[in-house]
N, C-alpha and C positions, 0 to 999 in steps of 0.2 A: 420584815413587812415595810419598813420605812424606805427600802430601796425599790420597792415595787413600782411606784409611779415613775421613777426615773427609767426603769426598764421598759415601761409601756410607752413613754413619751415619743421615742423615734417612730414607733408604729403609728401613733396618732398623727404625727406630722406628715407621714407618708399618705395617710388616708384623707387629710383635709382637702377640700376642693381648692383648685387654683384660683387666685384672685383674677378679677376681670382684666386687669392690665396685663397679667401673665398670658391669658388667652389671646389678647390683642397682639402682644409681641410675637407669640408663636404663630398667629395668623399671618403676620407680615413675613415671617421666615418661611412658612410652608406653602403660601399661595403660589409662589413661583414653581414649586415642585408638583403642583396639581393636587395638593392635599387640602381637603375642605373641612375636616372635623374641628380644627382649632378655630377657624373662622365662624363656623356655625355656633360653637360655644361662646365665642366672643360676642356675636350678635345677640345671643340669648341674654347675655349679661348687659349689653349696651345696644339695644335695638335702634336707638336714634342716631347712631354714628354712621354717616353715609360712607365713610372710608372703609369700614369693615364690610359693608355690603359690596362695595366695589372690589375689594380684595377677594371676597368669595367668588365674585364673577370671574376675576382673573384665574383663580384656582380651577374653577369649572372649565374654563377655556383651555388651560394648560393640560387638563386631563381629557379633553375631547368632548365634554358635555356642553355643547354650544347653546342649546335651548335654555338649560339651567343657568348658564353663564349670563345670557342676555337678560333673563328674568332678575338675576341678582343685581346686575348693573342698572336695570330699570328701577329696582327697589332703591338703589343708591340715589338715583335722580329724584324719586319721590321723597325720600327721607331728607334730602338736602333742599327740599322745596324748589326743585327745578334749577339748581345752580348750574350755570353754563359749563363749568369745568366737568361736572359729572355727565351732562348731556354730551359733551365732546367725547368723553371716554366711552360712553355707551355707543356713540356713533362709530368710533374707531373700531371697536370690536365687531359691531354689526357689519361694517364694510368688509372686514376680514373674511366673513362668511357669505359675502355677496348679498347681504340684506340691505341693499342700497336705499330703497324707499324708507325703511325704518330709520336708517342713518340720516337721510336727508331731512326727515321730519324733525328729529331732535336737533339737528344742526340749524335749521331755520329758527327754532325757538332759542337756540344759544346765541345766534347773531342778532336776534331781535333784542335780547337783553344786553349783549355786548357787541355793538356794531364794529368795534375796532379789533375784534378777535381774529387775527390773521390766520391762525391755524384752522379755525373753524370754517372760514370762507374758502380756504384752499381745499380742504377735505370736501366741502360741499360742492365745489366745482368738479372735483373728481367723481363724486357720486352721481351728479347729473350727467356727466359724460358717459359713465357706464350705463346709466338709464336711458341714454340716447335722447336726452332732453336738451337740445342744443341751445335753445333760448335761455333756459335757466343756467346752463353751464356757462354761457357767455356773461350773464349777469353776475354770477358768483366769481367767475374768473377775473372779470374786470375789477370787481371790488378788491379781490386779493392782490391784483396787480397794483391798484392804487395804494394799498396798504404796504406795498414793498416786496411782494413775492416775485423774485426775478424770473422764475419758470413761467408763472402766469403772465408776466409782462411779455415774455418771448412768445407765448401762445397768442396773445392779443396782437402782437406785431405780425405774426404769421397770418392771422385773420385779415388784417388790413392789407396785407400783401396780395392775398388770393381772393378777397371779397367773400370769405366764408362767414355768413351771418351778419356781415356789415358791408357798407359801401367801401370798395377798395380805395385806399387813400395813402399814397406814398409818404406824405407828411406825418400821418399818424403812425405809419409803420416805423418811420425813422424815430419818432418820439419814444415809442415803446421799446424799440431795439436799444436805444441809448440808455433808457432806464435799466433794462436788464443787464446791459454790458457794464454800466457803472456799478451795479451790484455784484459783479464778478461772474456773470453767466457767459461761459466761453463761447457757446454756439452763437450768442448774440454778437459778441466781438467779431467772430469770423464772418457773420452776415454783414456787419457794418463795413468790414474791410472790403468785401465783395461789392457792396453797394457803392462805396466811395471810389472803387476802382472803375466801375462801369458807368456810374451815374444812373439816375432815374428821373422820371418826369418831375420837374421842379427841384431836383437835387443834382447839381452838376458834379462831375468827378472831382475828387480832391485827393491829390497824391499824399499830402502830409497826414491827413486823417486816415487814409488807407494804411500808411506805414505805422501810425500810432496804434491802431487797433490790431494790426497783424502782430506787432511786437508784444502788446498786452496779452493777446491770445496765446502766443508761443510760450510765454512765461508761465501760464497756468495749465497748459496741456499736460 
């Protein structure tokens, strides 16, 4: 009879519920495989943890349940009290399924809280371009360029070259091309080489600068 509790103990250990931290760890492991049960159990144990809601959203997306995924990610935004990082994550997944208006709405709130959030401004510019809202795309793209995004700087230079949404201005085109090129954007380097080869209104040809940017571009091609 004295041995009996020892014999029953393994069975009891197997039937004890997992700790909340165990479910959270399992949620992180399983979310990438599109498995949601561990995340649901983790949320039941820790409902105020926004990361668990976000991971549940990832799991739903990985398994193709996009509406449920967006709802879980929106719950993460709510539980986090509107933290910009979770708004950005919601927006990224919304954009993946072409829900650009929803993505833009959350991104506008994110950049209002964090005006220096480069990734949010860049994604916002892309969303507005897909929405064909050129005015807002220009606004967001300019801000991203000012914060250091070389691709958006190149887009802005192209606008000043063609007069797309702005007044054509060779000096502004040159300014943004140089910013993009200095940040390592090869297409901008190639455009600068052509610009200095031929010259432009107010920008005389410059053989030394043409060679410089040609050489830089070749090294990175």
